[in-house]
Each structure stands twice: as structure tokens, then as C-alpha cells.
C-alpha positions as CSV (number, residue, x, y, z in Angstrom):
1,M,-51.7,-13.2,-1.5
2,I,-50.7,-15.0,1.7
3,K,-52.6,-18.6,2.8
4,T,-54.5,-18.4,6.0
5,Q,-52.2,-21.4,7.4
6,D,-48.9,-19.1,6.9
7,L,-50.1,-17.3,9.4
8,I,-50.2,-20.0,12.2
9,G,-47.4,-20.0,14.4
10,K,-46.1,-16.4,13.3
11,P,-45.2,-14.2,16.1
12,I,-47.3,-11.4,17.1
13,V,-45.1,-8.5,18.1
14,T,-46.4,-4.7,20.0
15,M,-44.9,-1.7,17.9
16,N,-44.7,0.4,21.1
17,H,-42.3,-2.3,23.1
18,G,-40.9,-5.0,20.6
19,E,-43.0,-7.5,23.2
20,I,-44.2,-10.6,21.5
21,I,-47.2,-11.2,22.6
22,G,-48.2,-14.5,21.4
23,K,-48.2,-16.8,18.1
24,V,-51.2,-17.1,16.0
25,K,-53.0,-20.1,16.6
26,D,-56.2,-19.3,14.0
27,V,-57.4,-16.7,12.0
28,L,-60.7,-16.1,13.0
29,I,-62.7,-15.1,9.1
30,D,-66.0,-12.9,8.6
31,P,-68.6,-14.7,6.7
32,T,-70.4,-12.0,5.8
33,M,-67.9,-9.2,5.3
34,F,-65.9,-11.9,3.7
35,R,-62.9,-10.6,5.6
36,V,-60.2,-11.8,8.6
37,S,-61.6,-10.3,11.8
38,A,-59.4,-11.3,14.5
39,L,-56.3,-14.0,15.3
40,V,-56.4,-16.3,18.2
41,L,-54.1,-16.9,20.5
42,P,-53.8,-19.8,22.5
43,P,-54.5,-19.1,26.3
44,S,-51.5,-17.6,28.5
45,K,-50.6,-18.3,32.2
46,M,-50.3,-14.5,32.4
47,F,-53.8,-13.6,30.9
48,S,-56.3,-16.3,31.5
49,K,-56.9,-20.4,30.9
50,E,-59.4,-18.6,28.0
51,S,-58.1,-18.2,24.3
52,L,-57.3,-14.7,23.0
53,V,-58.0,-13.0,20.1
54,V,-56.4,-9.9,18.9
55,P,-58.8,-7.8,16.4
56,R,-58.0,-6.7,12.8
57,T,-58.6,-3.4,13.4
58,V,-55.0,-3.4,15.5
59,I,-53.2,-5.0,13.0
60,H,-50.9,-3.0,11.9
61,V,-49.1,-5.0,9.7
62,F,-48.6,-8.8,8.2
63,G,-45.3,-9.1,7.9
64,R,-43.3,-12.0,6.1
65,D,-41.7,-13.2,9.3
66,V,-43.6,-11.4,12.3
67,I,-48.0,-9.4,12.5
68,L,-47.0,-6.2,13.9
69,V,-50.2,-5.0,16.3
70,K,-49.8,-1.2,18.0
71,S,-50.0,-2.9,21.5
72,N,-50.8,-5.2,23.9
73,E,-53.7,-4.0,25.0
74,A,-54.8,-5.4,21.7
75,M,-55.5,-8.7,23.4
76,V,-59.0,-9.5,24.3
77,R,-60.8,-12.5,25.6
78,D,-62.6,-14.7,22.5
79,N,-65.8,-14.1,24.8
80,T,-65.5,-10.6,24.0
81,L,-64.7,-9.5,20.3
82,H,-67.8,-8.2,19.1
83,S,-69.9,-11.0,16.8
84,V,-67.2,-13.8,18.0
85,A,-69.5,-16.1,17.6
86,S,-70.7,-15.6,13.9
87,L,-66.9,-15.9,12.9
88,L,-65.4,-18.9,11.4
89,A,-62.0,-20.2,12.5
90,V,-60.2,-21.5,9.7
91,V,-58.1,-24.5,11.2
92,R,-60.8,-25.3,13.9
93,Q,-63.8,-25.1,11.6
94,M,-63.7,-24.6,8.1
95,K,-60.2,-26.6,6.7
96,G,-61.9,-29.6,5.2
97,R,-65.1,-28.1,4.4
98,P,-66.7,-29.1,1.0
99,I,-67.1,-26.7,-1.7
100,A,-69.8,-26.9,-4.2
101,T,-72.2,-25.2,-6.7
102,E,-75.6,-23.9,-5.8
103,K,-76.9,-26.9,-8.4
104,G,-75.2,-28.9,-5.8
105,V,-72.2,-30.5,-7.7
106,K,-68.9,-30.6,-5.6
107,V,-66.3,-28.4,-6.7
108,G,-64.1,-29.6,-4.2
109,I,-62.4,-29.6,-0.4
110,L,-61.4,-26.3,1.2
111,N,-57.5,-26.8,2.4
112,D,-56.8,-23.4,3.1
113,I,-58.6,-19.7,2.5
114,L,-55.8,-17.1,0.6
115,I,-56.1,-13.5,1.8
116,D,-54.4,-10.4,0.6
117,D,-52.6,-8.1,2.6
118,D,-55.7,-6.2,4.1
119,G,-57.0,-9.4,5.5
120,K,-60.0,-9.7,2.5
121,I,-60.5,-13.2,1.0
122,V,-59.4,-13.3,-2.2
123,G,-59.7,-17.1,-2.6
124,Y,-59.6,-20.7,-1.5
125,D,-56.8,-23.2,-1.8
126,L,-58.3,-26.9,-2.1
127,S,-57.2,-30.3,-1.0
128,K,-59.2,-32.2,-3.2
129,V,-61.1,-30.9,-7.0
130,F,-63.9,-32.6,-8.0
131,I,-64.0,-30.8,-11.5
132,E,-62.1,-30.8,-14.0
133,G,-60.9,-27.6,-16.2
134,P,-58.8,-24.8,-14.5
135,V,-59.7,-25.0,-11.0
136,A,-58.7,-29.0,-11.5
137,Q,-54.9,-27.7,-12.5
138,S,-54.6,-24.4,-10.3
139,K,-56.5,-26.3,-7.3
140,R,-58.3,-23.0,-6.6
141,V,-61.1,-21.1,-6.5
142,P,-61.4,-17.3,-7.1
143,F,-63.4,-15.7,-4.3
144,R,-65.3,-13.8,-6.4
145,V,-67.4,-16.7,-7.5
146,T,-68.5,-16.9,-4.1
147,R,-72.6,-17.1,-3.5
148,S,-71.9,-17.8,0.6
149,I,-70.4,-19.0,3.6
150,G,-72.1,-21.3,5.7
151,R,-71.3,-23.5,8.7
152,D,-71.4,-26.6,6.6
153,L,-70.7,-25.8,3.2
154,I,-69.0,-23.0,1.1
155,I,-71.2,-22.4,-2.0
156,V,-69.8,-20.8,-5.4
157,D,-72.2,-20.1,-8.8
158,S,-71.8,-22.3,-11.3
159,K,-71.9,-20.0,-14.4
160,Q,-68.7,-17.9,-12.7
161,L,-67.0,-20.8,-12.1
162,E,-67.4,-22.2,-15.8
163,A,-66.2,-18.8,-17.0
164,I,-62.8,-19.2,-15.3
């Protein structure tokens, strides 16, 4: 399990040339597929003044020290990635977002998203917790209780949350 913040600043290296093409600035999540869709790189003097993205499909491995991609052709301008407008940037848009149940009870405030080695969301790391029980002790909410990930709120199922 990896926190998305552990990816921030990590170099992205091409497998074919061993070249660093940039360092991760943000992680883009697909709120309908519940997975990492791309990594955002800061603007580069060599390519353009726009942010660049590396689609998840070209990432070979999320390594401990580096992220390996097949080649530097993997980088595309952020406005060319399919459905980029529907993706959510973890650092820029999601951190600090409230999590609540479908009954309107605040659970906590999102600190980070937890992903597995394949980039699938497995849970939420909380900076603040407003309920008692196992979630308060671990400061984590498992992904399986998610009902929806919206632009302003993550909604979780209250019955599944109580069963943790």
C-alpha cells in the first residue's frame, strides 16, 4: 500500500534510456474507475510551459525509489489525456476534502489516498477524524465503504463503516 504523497517528488525514469523525465508533482485519480489515471509533471523548459502527464497505462512500476516508464514518449500535455477534465488531482483538489456518510455525518478530513501497487484506491488516510471507533484509532477508512467520490465530498456507506 502506497500513499499518493509518497509519489510526490519521486523521479520518473525511462526504461529504454535510464533518463529522468521529471518528478511527480501531483497524482490524478479517476473518480469513476477508482484508480490512478496519471501522474502530473511540472512544466518543463524543454517541452512547454504547460504541465505534462504520464498516463497510468505507460507506467511499468511504482518503485521504491523511482517510477519506471517505457519511454519519454509517454509524456503528453495535460489537455490531451482522455477525459483529463473529469480526473481529480489529489494534492491540488482532494487533500482537505471532507468525508461523510450518506446520512450526512462527518467522518473526517482527507489527508491522502492509499493505493495498491497497481494504482487502485484501497483507502483514505485522514488528517482529522470526527467519529469514534476503529476509524478514529487508525485514522483510515477502507475504500470498500465508498459510495462516491465527488468534487466536494467523498461519501461512504454508514452501515459498512460501522461494521469495521
